[in-house]
C-alpha positions as CSV (number, residue, x, y, z in Angstrom):
1,M,13.7,-89.2,1.1
2,L,17.1,-90.9,1.4
3,T,17.0,-94.7,1.5
4,K,20.1,-96.8,2.2
5,S,20.6,-97.5,-1.5
6,N,20.4,-93.7,-2.2
7,M,22.9,-93.0,0.6
8,K,25.4,-95.4,-1.0
9,W,25.1,-93.6,-4.4
10,V,25.5,-90.2,-2.6
11,L,28.6,-91.4,-0.9
12,I,30.1,-92.6,-4.2
13,L,29.3,-89.3,-5.9
14,V,30.9,-87.4,-3.0
15,L,34.0,-89.6,-3.2
16,M,34.3,-89.1,-7.0
17,L,33.9,-85.3,-6.7
18,G,36.6,-85.3,-4.0
19,L,39.0,-87.2,-6.3
20,L,38.2,-84.9,-9.2
21,R,38.9,-81.8,-7.2
22,H,42.1,-83.4,-5.9
23,Y,43.4,-84.1,-9.4
24,I,42.3,-80.7,-10.7
25,L,44.2,-79.0,-7.8
26,K,47.3,-81.1,-8.4
27,N,47.2,-80.3,-12.2
28,A,46.8,-76.6,-11.4
29,L,49.8,-76.7,-9.0
30,N,51.9,-78.5,-11.6
31,K,51.0,-76.0,-14.3
32,R,51.9,-73.1,-12.0
33,R,55.5,-74.3,-11.6
């Protein structure tokens, strides 16, 4: 079950994963040039 504290950690994880994907995509685009 998701409690409010668990929701906070899930949101943080999602944000971190989004940032990681963003940086990986940026690096891939830079390498391609």
